[in-house]
C-alpha positions in Angstrom: -36.2 -61.0 -87.5 -37.3 -59.7 -84.1 -38.3 -62.4 -81.6 -42.0 -62.5 -80.6 -42.8 -60.5 -77.4 -44.5 -62.3 -74.5 -48.2 -61.6 -74.4 -48.3 -61.8 -70.6 -45.7 -61.2 -67.9 -46.1 -62.1 -64.2 -43.9 -60.7 -61.5 -43.8 -62.4 -58.2 -43.1 -59.8 -55.5 -44.7 -56.3 -55.2 -41.9 -54.6 -53.4 -39.5 -51.8 -54.1 -38.1 -53.6 -57.2 -41.1 -55.5 -58.6 -43.6 -52.7 -58.4 -41.7 -49.9 -60.1 -40.0 -52.2 -62.7 -43.2 -53.7 -63.9 -44.9 -50.4 -63.9 -42.3 -49.0 -66.3 -42.4 -52.1 -68.5 -46.2 -51.8 -68.7 -45.9 -48.1 -69.5 -43.4 -48.7 -72.3 -44.9 -51.9 -73.7 -48.7 -51.3 -73.8 -49.3 -54.5 -75.8 -48.0 -56.7 -73.0 -50.3 -57.5 -70.1 -48.3 -57.2 -66.8 -49.5 -58.7 -63.5 -47.7 -58.2 -60.2 -48.6 -60.7 -57.6 -47.8 -61.0 -53.9 -49.2 -63.0 -51.0 -49.4 -59.9 -48.9 -53.0 -58.8 -49.4 -52.4 -55.5 -47.6 -49.6 -54.5 -49.9 -51.6 -55.4 -53.0 -54.5 -53.4 -51.7 -52.2 -50.4 -51.3 -51.0 -50.8 -55.0 -54.7 -50.8 -56.0 -55.6 -47.8 -53.8 -57.4 -45.1 -55.9 -55.3 -42.5 -54.1 -52.0 -42.8 -55.9 -50.4 -40.9 -53.0 -50.9 -44.0 -50.9 -48.9 -46.5 -52.9 -46.8 -48.7 -50.7 -43.6 -47.6 -52.4 -42.7 -43.9 -52.6 -40.6 -43.0 -55.6 -40.7 -39.6 -57.4 -42.7 -40.2 -60.7 -44.0 -43.7 -59.7 -47.5 -42.5 -59.1 -47.8 -41.0 -62.6 -46.5 -44.2 -64.3 -48.9 -46.4 -62.3 -51.7 -44.0 -63.0 -51.2 -44.4 -66.7 -51.1 -48.2 -66.7 -53.2 -49.5 -63.9 -56.4 -50.9 -65.2 -55.0 -50.9 -68.8 -52.2 -53.4 -68.9 -51.0 -53.3 -65.3 -52.7 -55.4 -62.6 -51.8 -56.0 -59.0 -53.2 -59.3 -57.6 -53.0 -62.0 -54.9 -54.0 -64.7 -57.4 -50.4 -65.9 -57.7 -50.9 -69.3 -59.4 -53.5 -68.0 -61.9 -51.1 -65.2 -63.0 -48.2 -67.7 -63.4 -50.3 -70.1 -65.4 -51.3 -67.3 -67.9 -47.8 -65.9 -68.2 -45.1 -66.5 -70.9 -42.5 -64.8 -68.7 -42.2 -64.8 -64.9 -40.0 -62.4 -63.0 -38.8 -63.5 -59.5 -38.6 -60.3 -57.5 -38.9 -61.5 -53.9 -37.0 -60.5 -50.8 -33.6 -62.2 -50.1 -32.7 -61.1 -46.6 -29.6 -62.1 -44.8 -30.0 -65.3 -42.8 -30.4 -64.8 -39.1 -29.7 -68.4 -38.0 -28.1 -71.6 -39.2 -25.3 -72.0 -41.8 -24.1 -68.6 -42.9 -26.1 -66.7 -40.4 -25.4 -62.9 -40.5 -23.8 -63.1 -44.0 -25.4 -65.6 -46.4 -28.7 -64.7 -48.2 -31.8 -66.5 -47.1 -33.2 -67.9 -50.3 -36.4 -69.4 -48.9 -38.7 -67.0 -50.8 -36.8 -67.6 -54.1 -37.1 -71.4 -53.6 -40.8 -71.1 -52.7 -41.4 -68.9 -55.8 -39.6 -71.4 -58.0 -41.7 -74.3 -56.7 -44.9 -72.3 -57.3 -43.8 -71.6 -60.8 -42.9 -75.3 -61.4 -46.4 -76.2 -60.2 -48.5 -73.5 -61.9 -46.8 -72.7 -65.2 -48.0 -74.1 -68.5 -46.1 -74.8 -71.7 -42.8 -73.0 -72.0 -42.0 -70.2 -69.5 -39.1 -67.9 -69.3 -38.1 -67.4 -65.7 -36.2 -64.2 -64.9 -34.2 -63.7 -61.7 -34.8 -60.1 -60.7 -33.9 -60.5 -57.0 -30.3 -60.0 -56.0 -29.0 -63.5 -55.6 -25.7 -65.4 -54.8 -23.7 -66.6 -57.7 -25.0 -69.9 -59.1 -28.4 -69.6 -57.5 -29.8 -70.2 -61.0 -28.6 -73.8 -60.7 -31.0 -74.3 -57.8 -33.8 -72.6 -59.7 -33.2 -74.8 -62.7 -33.2 -77.9 -60.6 -36.6 -77.0 -59.0 -38.2 -76.1 -62.3 -36.9 -79.3 -63.9 -38.5 -81.5 -61.3 -42.0 -80.4 -62.2 -44.7 -82.0 -64.4 -43.6 -83.5 -67.8 -44.5 -81.2 -70.7 -43.4 -78.0 -69.0 -40.2 -76.4 -70.1 -38.3 -73.4 -68.7 -35.5 -71.0 -69.6 -33.8 -69.3 -66.7 -32.3 -65.8 -67.1 -30.6 -63.4 -64.7 -31.6 -59.7 -65.1 -30.5 -57.9 -61.9 -31.8 -54.4 -61.1 -29.4 -51.5 -60.7 -31.8 -49.0 -59.1 -31.1 -46.3 -56.7 -34.0 -45.6 -54.4 -35.2 -42.0 -54.8 -34.3 -42.1 -58.6 -35.7 -45.6 -59.5 -38.1 -44.4 -62.2 -35.4 -42.3 -63.8 -33.0 -45.3 -63.6 -35.6 -47.6 -65.2 -36.5 -45.2 -68.0 -32.9 -44.2 -68.8 -30.6 -46.9 -67.5 -26.8 -47.0 -67.7 -27.2 -50.6 -68.8 -29.6 -53.5 -68.8 -27.8 -56.8 -67.9 -29.2 -60.1 -69.1 -27.4 -63.4 -68.3 -28.4 -66.8 -69.6 -27.5 -69.8 -71.7 -30.6 -69.7 -74.0 -30.0 -67.2 -76.7 -33.6 -67.2 -77.8 -34.9 -66.4 -74.3 -32.3 -63.7 -74.0 -33.4 -62.1 -77.2 -37.1 -62.1 -76.0 -36.2 -60.2 -72.8 -33.9 -57.9 -74.7 -36.7 -57.1 -77.1 -38.8 -55.9 -74.3 -36.2 -53.5 -73.0 -35.4 -52.4 -76.6 -38.8 -50.6 -76.6 -36.9 -47.7 -74.9 -33.3 -48.7 -74.2 -30.7 -48.4 -76.9 -29.2 -51.7 -78.0 -25.7 -50.8 -77.0 -26.8 -50.5 -73.4 -28.3 -54.0 -73.3 -25.5 -56.3 -72.2 -25.5 -60.1 -72.6 -23.4 -62.4 -70.3 -23.6 -65.9 -68.9 -25.7 -66.5 -65.9 -22.9 -66.5 -63.4 -21.4 -63.3 -64.6 -24.8 -61.6 -64.4 -25.4 -62.8 -60.8 -21.9 -61.7 -59.7 -22.1 -58.3 -61.4 -24.9 -57.2 -59.2 -23.0 -58.1 -56.0 -19.8 -56.5 -57.3 -21.5 -53.3 -58.4 -23.0 -52.8 -54.9 -19.8 -53.7 -53.2 -17.8 -51.2 -55.2 -20.3 -48.4 -54.5 -20.4 -49.2 -50.8 -16.6 -49.3 -50.7 -16.4 -45.7 -51.9 -18.8 -44.6 -49.2 -16.9 -46.3 -46.4 -13.6 -44.9 -47.9 -14.8 -41.3 -48.0 -16.3 -41.6 -44.5 -13.0 -42.9 -43.2 -11.3 -39.9 -44.7 -14.0 -37.6 -43.3 -13.0 -38.7 -39.7 -9.4 -38.0 -40.6 -10.3 -34.5 -41.9 -12.1 -33.7 -38.6 -8.9 -34.3 -36.6 -6.5 -32.6 -39.0 -8.4 -29.5 -40.0 -9.1 -30.6 -43.5 -12.6 -30.4 -45.1 -13.8 -33.6 -46.7 -15.9 -31.7 -49.2 -12.8 -30.0 -50.6 -10.9 -33.3 -50.5 -13.8 -35.1 -52.4 -13.9 -32.3 -55.0 -10.1 -32.5 -55.5 -10.0 -36.3 -55.9 -13.2 -36.5 -57.9 -11.8 -34.2 -60.5 -9.4 -37.1 -61.4 -11.0 -38.9 -64.4 -9.7 -42.2 -63.1 -11.7 -41.7 -59.9 -14.7 -39.6 -60.8 -17.0 -37.6 -58.4 -19.8 -40.0 -57.7 -20.3 -41.7 -54.3 -17.7 -39.4 -52.6 -20.1 -37.5 -50.3 -19.4 -38.1 -46.7 -22.3 -38.9 -44.5 -23.7 -41.3 -41.8 -23.0 -44.4 -43.9 -24.8 -46.5 -46.5 -28.2 -48.0 -45.9 -31.0 -49.5 -47.9 -31.8 -53.1 -48.8 -28.8 -54.0 -50.9 -25.4 -52.7 -50.0 -24.8 -54.3 -46.6 -26.7 -57.5 -47.6 -24.8 -57.9 -50.8 -21.4 -57.3 -49.4 -22.0 -59.8 -46.5 -23.2 -62.3 -49.1 -20.0 -61.7 -51.1 -18.0 -62.2 -47.9 -19.7 -65.5 -47.2 -19.2 -66.7 -50.8 -15.5 -65.7 -50.7 -15.0 -67.7 -47.5 -16.9 -70.6 -48.9 -14.5 -70.8 -51.7 -11.5 -70.4 -49.4 -10.7 -66.8 -50.3 -10.2 -65.5 -46.7 -8.1 -62.4 -47.6 -10.7 -61.3 -50.1 -13.5 -61.9 -47.6 -11.7 -59.9 -44.9 -11.2 -57.0 -47.3 -14.9 -56.7 -48.1 -16.0 -57.3 -44.5 -14.1 -54.2 -43.5 -16.2 -52.1 -45.7 -19.3 -53.1 -43.6 -17.3 -52.7 -40.4 -16.3 -49.1 -41.2 -19.9 -48.3 -42.1 -21.1 -49.5 -38.7 -18.3 -47.7 -37.0 -19.3 -44.4 -38.7 -22.8 -44.6 -37.3 -21.7 -45.4 -33.8 -19.1 -42.6 -34.1 -21.8 -40.0 -34.9 -23.9 -41.1 -31.9 -20.9 -41.0 -29.6 -20.0 -37.5 -30.9 -23.4 -36.2 -30.1 -23.1 -37.4 -26.5 -19.6 -36.0 -26.1 -20.5 -32.6 -27.4 -23.5 -32.3 -25.2 -21.4 -32.4 -22.0 -21.0 -36.2 -22.0 -24.6 -37.1 -21.5 -27.9 -37.0 -23.3 -30.0 -38.6 -20.5 -33.3 -36.8 -20.4 -32.3 -34.4 -23.2 -34.5 -33.8 -26.2 -32.9 -34.3 -29.5 -34.6 -33.6 -32.9 -33.7 -36.3 -35.4 -34.1 -34.9 -38.9 -34.9 -37.8 -41.2 -35.3 -41.5 -40.7 -35.4 -43.0 -44.3 -32.0 -44.3 -45.4 -31.9 -41.5 -48.0 -34.1 -38.7 -49.4 -37.0 -39.4 -51.7 -37.8 -42.8 -50.4 -39.9 -44.2 -47.6 -37.5 -47.2 -47.3 -35.8 -47.5 -43.9 -34.0 -50.8 -44.3 -30.5 -50.6 -42.8 -31.0 -46.8 -42.4 -28.2 -45.1 -40.6 -30.9 -43.4 -38.5 -31.7 -46.7 -36.9 -28.3 -47.4 -35.4 -27.8 -43.7 -34.4 -31.2 -43.5 -32.8 -30.8 -46.8 -30.9 -27.5 -45.6 -29.5 -29.0 -42.3 -28.4 -32.0 -44.1 -26.8 -29.6 -46.4 -24.9 -28.1 -43.2 -23.6 -31.5 -42.0 -22.3 -32.3 -39.4 -24.9 -35.8 -38.2 -25.7 -35.9 -38.3 -29.5 -38.3 -36.2 -31.7 -38.2 -37.8 -35.2 -39.2 -35.9 -38.3 -39.5 -37.6 -41.7 -42.0 -36.6 -44.5 -42.6 -40.2 -45.7 -41.8 -42.7 -43.0 -44.7 -43.7 -40.8 -44.8 -44.2 -37.1 -45.4 -48.0 -37.3 -42.3 -48.4 -39.4 -40.1 -46.5 -36.9 -41.6 -48.6 -34.1 -40.6 -51.8 -35.9 -37.1 -50.5 -36.7 -36.3 -49.2 -33.2 -38.0 -52.1 -31.4 -40.1 -50.0 -29.1 -43.3 -48.0 -29.4 -43.4 -44.2 -29.2 -43.5 -43.0 -25.6 -42.3 -40.5 -23.1 -39.5 -40.3 -20.5 -35.8 -41.3 -20.7 -34.9 -43.4 -23.7 -38.1 -42.7 -25.7 -39.0 -41.4 -29.0 -42.0 -39.6 -30.7 -42.8 -38.7 -34.3 -43.0 -34.9 -34.8 -44.9 -33.3 -37.6 -42.3 -30.5 -38.3 -38.8 -29.4 -37.5 -40.1 -26.5 -35.4 -42.1 -28.8 -33.2 -39.3 -31.3 -32.9 -37.0 -28.5 -31.8 -39.2 -27.4 -28.9 -36.9 -27.5 -25.9 -34.3 -29.6 -27.7 -30.6 -29.4 -27.0 -29.6 -30.4 -30.5 -30.8 -31.2 -34.1 -29.2 -34.2 -35.7 -29.6 -34.2 -39.5 -29.5 -37.8 -40.7 -31.4 -37.8 -44.0 -30.9 -35.1 -46.7 -34.5 -34.4 -47.4 -34.9 -31.2 -49.5 -37.1 -29.5 -46.9 -34.2 -29.7 -44.4 -32.2 -27.4 -46.7 -34.8 -24.6 -46.3 -35.1 -24.5 -42.5 -35.9 -21.2 -40.8 -33.0 -21.4 -38.4 -33.9 -18.3 -36.4 -37.4 -19.7 -35.7 -35.9 -23.1 -34.8 -33.2 -21.7 -32.5 -35.8 -19.5 -30.7 -37.6 -22.6 -29.3 -34.5 -24.7 -28.4 -32.7 -24.9 -25.1 -29.3 -23.1 -25.1 -26.5 -23.7 -25.8 -27.9 -25.6 -28.8 -26.2 -27.7 -31.5 -26.7 -28.8 -35.1 -25.0 -32.1 -35.9 -25.0 -32.3 -39.7 -24.2 -35.9 -40.6 -25.0 -35.2 -44.3 -23.0 -32.0 -44.7 -26.1 -30.6 -46.5 -27.5 -27.9 -44.1 -26.9 -24.2 -44.5 -24.1 -24.0 -42.0 -23.6 -20.3 -42.2 -27.3 -19.6 -41.6 -27.3 -22.1 -38.7 -24.3 -20.4 -37.0 -25.7 -17.0 -37.6 -28.9 -18.0 -35.8 -26.8 -19.0 -32.8 -26.2 -22.8 -33.2 -22.9 -24.5 -32.6 -22.4 -26.7 -35.7 -20.6 -30.0 -36.3 -20.5 -31.0 -39.9 -19.2 -34.4 -41.0 -15.7 -34.3 -42.3 -15.0 -30.7 -41.3 -12.0 -30.0 -39.2 
């Protein structure tokens, strides 16, 4: 007999995970009322904007899903406690940034929002509530969540589950609608069955995996660590290719044909970014050191170190090829989001590359179809301006290239694969360069138009 589905779901956190995940659940489970809550009134207002093109999260297909459900069984609200009180199931999908000070600073996850959310649930919930960890959390965080929930008012009961997300930004809706797996960890079989029954509306049963809490929490960190490791590995080989005359794309194709290795995450580039990879690896490093596994910690720490090195290397290479200085030179930066098809800039490779070039005195003209000027200002730590060591947001590649000495392709947006190279080169200062950190530009067309080209991993 199938377990009864929850009538009402509340998700605390209206960010890149909470918003899309709850939208898909609402879309696939029309009989469940889904409320996404957040204390950030501006963010909730954006989710409720009649213009679906102004949603705070850009993901291909998200606008259509929200459009079908919002006002039917999907609500975005700032009434946090009311939504919790009415819910049978509460998802915790809040930010867990890396700590910036105190014990574990620079590596451990800051769980203040998770703790605050758990305390709010303990206070506002009624009856029995299933609490689902959706945020990426350190192993055994559920113990702290359970302790907080267990200290509340008598008569309230809770079951705690771990249900980590495995979303790639840019393909999040596809990943939610057709996931490789759904992972549910817990020690309450009935609660696990309830959550599994929700996903079973569209996910085959053999893709719904059940584990204990600790395995589920660790699986998320491990998955991201393994993926990031592949990126750092191929970028290290890319640098080796450049000095030996090999081509990293050919090397990647050759090793990717090995069924034991596979072809995914073997594309050289400016390094990994986004909200998860670096944060999760550093968290894993911290936990390994906490349990005395120094050699294991050092191994994973090097994955992050190599990623940082790759970004500094690209900036240094630009300076070196432009006669050893970029002071006062205009450089067109193509892309600022950490990857195509998202407006997320968290840990974007563009940030470190741009900061290095600004430090060298460059004048940056940044082009990105989805990232707004205010976000770039926050990430670079300085407002748009003029003069040495400044940046501005440009509306098109052609305008960014006006008088520029070089184009630096950092994000693989589709529109950068269809550049009119002749028109661009015509407005640049000569000799002009294309630095293709993604290996995704039409190299032959760029060279034919008169550009000198550096492509990552090409000797």
